[in-house]
N, CA, C and O atoms as a GROMACS GRO file, in nm:
protein
  276
    1UNK      N    1   1.314  11.286   8.265
    1UNK     CA    2   1.337  11.195   8.375
    1UNK      C    3   1.289  11.057   8.330
    1UNK      O    4   1.179  11.043   8.276
    2UNK      N    5   1.372  10.957   8.354
    2UNK     CA    6   1.334  10.822   8.312
    2UNK      C    7   1.230  10.762   8.408
    2UNK      O    8   1.202  10.818   8.514
    3UNK      N    9   1.175  10.650   8.367
    3UNK     CA   10   1.071  10.586   8.448
    3UNK      C   11   1.127  10.546   8.585
    3UNK      O   12   1.061  10.562   8.688
    4UNK      N   13   1.249  10.494   8.585
    4UNK     CA   14   1.311  10.451   8.709
    4UNK      C   15   1.337  10.568   8.803
    4UNK      O   16   1.313  10.559   8.924
    5UNK      N   17   1.385  10.678   8.747
    5UNK     CA   18   1.410  10.797   8.828
    5UNK      C   19   1.280  10.851   8.886
    5UNK      O   20   1.273  10.890   9.002
    6UNK      N   21   1.176  10.853   8.801
    6UNK     CA   22   1.047  10.905   8.846
    6UNK      C   23   0.991  10.819   8.960
    6UNK      O   24   0.938  10.871   9.058
    7UNK      N   25   1.002  10.687   8.946
    7UNK     CA   26   0.954  10.597   9.050
    7UNK      C   27   1.031  10.619   9.180
    7UNK      O   28   0.974  10.622   9.288
    8UNK      N   29   1.162  10.635   9.167
    8UNK     CA   30   1.246  10.658   9.285
    8UNK      C   31   1.206  10.789   9.355
    8UNK      O   32   1.192  10.792   9.478
    9UNK      N   33   1.188  10.894   9.278
    9UNK     CA   34   1.150  11.023   9.336
    9UNK      C   35   1.010  11.017   9.396
    9UNK      O   36   0.984  11.082   9.497
   10UNK      N   37   0.920  10.940   9.334
   10UNK     CA   38   0.785  10.924   9.391
   10UNK      C   39   0.793  10.856   9.527
   10UNK      O   40   0.722  10.896   9.620
   11UNK      N   41   0.879  10.754   9.540
   11UNK     CA   42   0.894  10.686   9.670
   11UNK      C   43   0.951  10.781   9.774
   11UNK      O   44   0.906  10.782   9.889
   12UNK      N   45   1.048  10.860   9.735
   12UNK     CA   46   1.107  10.956   9.831
   12UNK      C   47   1.006  11.061   9.872
   12UNK      O   48   1.001  11.100   9.988
   13UNK      N   49   0.924  11.107   9.777
   13UNK     CA   50   0.821  11.207   9.806
   13UNK      C   51   0.717  11.147   9.899
   13UNK      O   52   0.671  11.214   9.992
   14UNK      N   53   0.678  11.022   9.875
   14UNK     CA   54   0.580  10.958   9.961
   14UNK      C   55   0.635  10.941  10.102
   14UNK      O   56   0.563  10.958  10.200
   15UNK      N   57   0.763  10.908  10.112
   15UNK     CA   58   0.826  10.892  10.242
   15UNK      C   59   0.829  11.026  10.318
   15UNK      O   60   0.815  11.028  10.440
   16UNK      N   61   0.846  11.135  10.244
   16UNK     CA   62   0.847  11.269  10.305
   16UNK      C   63   0.706  11.321  10.329
   16UNK      O   64   0.687  11.419  10.401
   17UNK      N   65   0.606  11.256  10.270
   17UNK     CA   66   0.467  11.296  10.290
   17UNK      C   67   0.423  11.415  10.206
   17UNK      O   68   0.336  11.491  10.248
   18UNK      N   69   0.482  11.432  10.088
   18UNK     CA   70   0.444  11.541   9.998
   18UNK      C   71   0.420  11.484   9.859
   18UNK      O   72   0.454  11.369   9.830
   19UNK      N   73   0.360  11.567   9.773
   19UNK     CA   74   0.336  11.523   9.636
   19UNK      C   75   0.467  11.527   9.557
   19UNK      O   76   0.564  11.590   9.598
   20UNK      N   77   0.467  11.459   9.444
   20UNK     CA   78   0.587  11.452   9.361
   20UNK      C   79   0.627  11.591   9.313
   20UNK      O   80   0.745  11.626   9.317
   21UNK      N   81   0.531  11.672   9.269
   21UNK     CA   82   0.562  11.806   9.220
   21UNK      C   83   0.625  11.892   9.330
   21UNK      O   84   0.723  11.962   9.307
   22UNK      N   85   0.566  11.885   9.447
   22UNK     CA   86   0.618  11.963   9.559
   22UNK      C   87   0.758  11.914   9.597
   22UNK      O   88   0.846  11.994   9.628
   23UNK      N   89   0.778  11.784   9.594
   23UNK     CA   90   0.908  11.726   9.626
   23UNK      C   91   1.014  11.774   9.528
   23UNK      O   92   1.124  11.813   9.569
   24UNK      N   93   0.983  11.770   9.400
   24UNK     CA   94   1.079  11.813   9.298
   24UNK      C   95   1.110  11.962   9.312
   24UNK      O   96   1.224  12.003   9.295
   25UNK      N   97   1.008  12.043   9.344
   25UNK     CA   98   1.031  12.186   9.366
   25UNK      C   99   1.121  12.209   9.487
   25UNK      O  100   1.209  12.296   9.484
   26UNK      N  101   1.099  12.132   9.594
   26UNK     CA  102   1.182  12.146   9.714
   26UNK      C  103   1.327  12.111   9.683
   26UNK      O  104   1.419  12.180   9.726
   27UNK      N  105   1.348  12.004   9.608
   27UNK     CA  106   1.484  11.962   9.572
   27UNK      C  107   1.552  12.068   9.486
   27UNK      O  108   1.670  12.098   9.505
   28UNK      N  109   1.479  12.123   9.390
   28UNK     CA  110   1.535  12.225   9.302
   28UNK      C  111   1.574  12.349   9.382
   28UNK      O  112   1.681  12.406   9.359
   29UNK      N  113   1.489  12.390   9.476
   29UNK     CA  114   1.518  12.506   9.560
   29UNK      C  115   1.643  12.481   9.645
   29UNK      O  116   1.726  12.570   9.661
   30UNK      N  117   1.656  12.360   9.700
   30UNK     CA  118   1.773  12.326   9.781
   30UNK      C  119   1.900  12.333   9.698
   30UNK      O  120   2.003  12.381   9.744
   31UNK      N  121   1.893  12.284   9.574
   31UNK     CA  122   2.010  12.289   9.486
   31UNK      C  123   2.051  12.434   9.458
   31UNK      O  124   2.169  12.467   9.459
   32UNK      N  125   1.950  12.520   9.433
   32UNK     CA  126   1.981  12.662   9.406
   32UNK      C  127   2.044  12.727   9.528
   32UNK      O  128   2.138  12.805   9.515
   33UNK      N  129   1.991  12.697   9.649
   33UNK     CA  130   2.045  12.755   9.771
   33UNK      C  131   2.189  12.709   9.794
   33UNK      O  132   2.274  12.789   9.834
   34UNK      N  133   2.217  12.581   9.770
   34UNK     CA  134   2.352  12.529   9.785
   34UNK      C  135   2.447  12.597   9.687
   34UNK      O  136   2.560  12.630   9.722
   35UNK      N  137   2.402  12.617   9.564
   35UNK     CA  138   2.485  12.683   9.464
   35UNK      C  139   2.514  12.828   9.505
   35UNK      O  140   2.625  12.877   9.485
   36UNK      N  141   2.414  12.895   9.561
   36UNK     CA  142   2.433  13.033   9.606
   36UNK      C  143   2.531  13.038   9.722
   36UNK      O  144   2.616  13.128   9.726
   37UNK      N  145   2.521  12.944   9.815
   37UNK     CA  146   2.615  12.940   9.927
   37UNK      C  147   2.757  12.913   9.878
   37UNK      O  148   2.853  12.972   9.927
   38UNK      N  149   2.770  12.823   9.781
   38UNK     CA  150   2.902  12.793   9.726
   38UNK      C  151   2.960  12.915   9.658
   38UNK      O  152   3.080  12.942   9.668
   39UNK      N  153   2.876  12.990   9.587
   39UNK     CA  154   2.924  13.111   9.520
   39UNK      C  155   2.968  13.216   9.622
   39UNK      O  156   3.069  13.284   9.602
   40UNK      N  157   2.894  13.229   9.733
   40UNK     CA  158   2.934  13.323   9.838
   40UNK      C  159   3.066  13.282   9.901
   40UNK      O  160   3.151  13.366   9.928
   41UNK      N  161   3.084  13.152   9.924
   41UNK     CA  162   3.208  13.103   9.982
   41UNK      C  163   3.325  13.128   9.888
   41UNK      O  164   3.435  13.164   9.931
   42UNK      N  165   3.301  13.110   9.760
   42UNK     CA  166   3.406  13.136   9.661
   42UNK      C  167   3.442  13.284   9.658
   42UNK      O  168   3.559  13.318   9.649
   43UNK      N  169   3.341  13.371   9.664
   43UNK     CA  170   3.366  13.515   9.667
   43UNK      C  171   3.448  13.552   9.789
   43UNK      O  172   3.542  13.631   9.779
   44UNK      N  173   3.413  13.495   9.906
   44UNK     CA  174   3.486  13.524  10.029
   44UNK      C  175   3.630  13.476  10.019
   44UNK      O  176   3.722  13.545  10.064
   45UNK      N  177   3.651  13.360   9.960
   45UNK     CA  178   3.785  13.307   9.944
   45UNK      C  179   3.868  13.395   9.851
   45UNK      O  180   3.986  13.418   9.876
   46UNK      N  181   3.806  13.445   9.744
   46UNK     CA  182   3.877  13.533   9.652
   46UNK      C  183   3.913  13.664   9.720
   46UNK      O  184   4.022  13.718   9.698
   47UNK      N  185   3.822  13.716   9.803
   47UNK     CA  186   3.847  13.843   9.871
   47UNK      C  187   3.962  13.828   9.970
   47UNK      O  188   4.044  13.920   9.984
   48UNK      N  189   3.970  13.715  10.039
   48UNK     CA  190   4.078  13.693  10.135
   48UNK      C  191   4.211  13.673  10.064
   48UNK      O  192   4.316  13.714  10.114
   49UNK      N  193   4.208  13.610   9.947
   49UNK     CA  194   4.330  13.580   9.875
   49UNK      C  195   4.383  13.700   9.795
   49UNK      O  196   4.495  13.695   9.744
   50UNK      N  197   4.305  13.805   9.784
   50UNK     CA  198   4.348  13.921   9.707
   50UNK      C  199   4.470  13.984   9.773
   50UNK      O  200   4.475  13.997   9.895
   51UNK      N  201   4.568  14.023   9.693
   51UNK     CA  202   4.688  14.084   9.751
   51UNK      C  203   4.655  14.219   9.815
   51UNK      O  204   4.564  14.290   9.772
   52UNK      N  205   4.731  14.251   9.918
   52UNK     CA  206   4.710  14.378   9.987
   52UNK      C  207   4.750  14.493   9.895
   52UNK      O  208   4.840  14.479   9.812
   53UNK      N  209   4.683  14.603   9.909
   53UNK     CA  210   4.712  14.720   9.827
   53UNK      C  211   4.849  14.775   9.867
   53UNK      O  212   4.876  14.790   9.986
   54UNK      N  213   4.934  14.804   9.771
   54UNK     CA  214   5.068  14.856   9.805
   54UNK      C  215   5.057  14.994   9.870
   54UNK      O  216   4.961  15.069   9.849
   55UNK      N  217   5.158  15.025   9.948
   55UNK     CA  218   5.160  15.153  10.018
   55UNK      C  219   5.164  15.267   9.917
   55UNK      O  220   5.220  15.254   9.807
   56UNK      N  221   5.105  15.379   9.954
   56UNK     CA  222   5.102  15.494   9.868
   56UNK      C  223   5.239  15.560   9.855
   56UNK      O  224   5.333  15.525   9.926
   57UNK      N  225   5.249  15.655   9.765
   57UNK     CA  226   5.375  15.720   9.735
   57UNK      C  227   5.435  15.789   9.858
   57UNK      O  228   5.553  15.769   9.888
   58UNK      N  229   5.355  15.867   9.928
   58UNK     CA  230   5.408  15.941  10.043
   58UNK      C  231   5.444  15.849  10.158
   58UNK      O  232   5.540  15.875  10.231
   59UNK      N  233   5.368  15.743  10.176
   59UNK     CA  234   5.400  15.648  10.283
   59UNK      C  235   5.534  15.580  10.256
   59UNK      O  236   5.615  15.563  10.347
   60UNK      N  237   5.557  15.542  10.131
   60UNK     CA  238   5.686  15.480  10.096
   60UNK      C  239   5.800  15.580  10.113
   60UNK      O  240   5.909  15.545  10.158
   61UNK      N  241   5.773  15.704  10.077
   61UNK     CA  242   5.874  15.807  10.091
   61UNK      C  243   5.912  15.828  10.237
   61UNK      O  244   6.030  15.841  10.270
   62UNK      N  245   5.813  15.832  10.326
   62UNK     CA  246   5.839  15.848  10.469
   62UNK      C  247   5.912  15.727  10.527
   62UNK      O  248   5.998  15.743  10.614
   63UNK      N  249   5.879  15.607  10.480
   63UNK     CA  250   5.949  15.486  10.526
   63UNK      C  251   6.095  15.491  10.486
   63UNK      O  252   6.181  15.452  10.566
   64UNK      N  253   6.125  15.536  10.367
   64UNK     CA  254   6.264  15.548  10.323
   64UNK      C  255   6.338  15.654  10.403
   64UNK      O  256   6.456  15.640  10.431
   65UNK      N  257   6.266  15.760  10.439
   65UNK     CA  258   6.330  15.868  10.515
   65UNK      C  259   6.366  15.820  10.654
   65UNK      O  260   6.462  15.871  10.713
   66UNK      N  261   6.294  15.725  10.710
   66UNK     CA  262   6.320  15.673  10.844
   66UNK      C  263   6.436  15.575  10.847
   66UNK      O  264   6.496  15.555  10.953
   67UNK      N  265   6.469  15.514  10.736
   67UNK     CA  266   6.576  15.414  10.732
   67UNK      C  267   6.712  15.484  10.741
   67UNK      O  268   6.730  15.592  10.685
   68UNK      N  269   6.806  15.422  10.811
   68UNK     CA  270   6.942  15.481  10.816
   68UNK      C  271   7.012  15.470  10.680
   68UNK      O  272   6.981  15.384  10.598
   69UNK      N  273   7.106  15.558  10.660
   69UNK     CA  274   7.180  15.557  10.533
   69UNK      C  275   7.277  15.449  10.526
   69UNK      O  276   7.347  15.435  10.425
   0.00000   0.00000   0.00000
């Protein structure tokens, strides 16, 4: 972390009323939680987008039997 970044983070930590170490730990934890939420959302989107399972052999056979010739 550069001097400028460290000074900026120190000011933000002071504004929040916590030490710099605690502030950096809080920020890191928030980033991990956001990444986990994004991964869950991606998993849910993939599950919804998955194609439906095709009908089984006997079900297709019965559907064909119901259709007129």
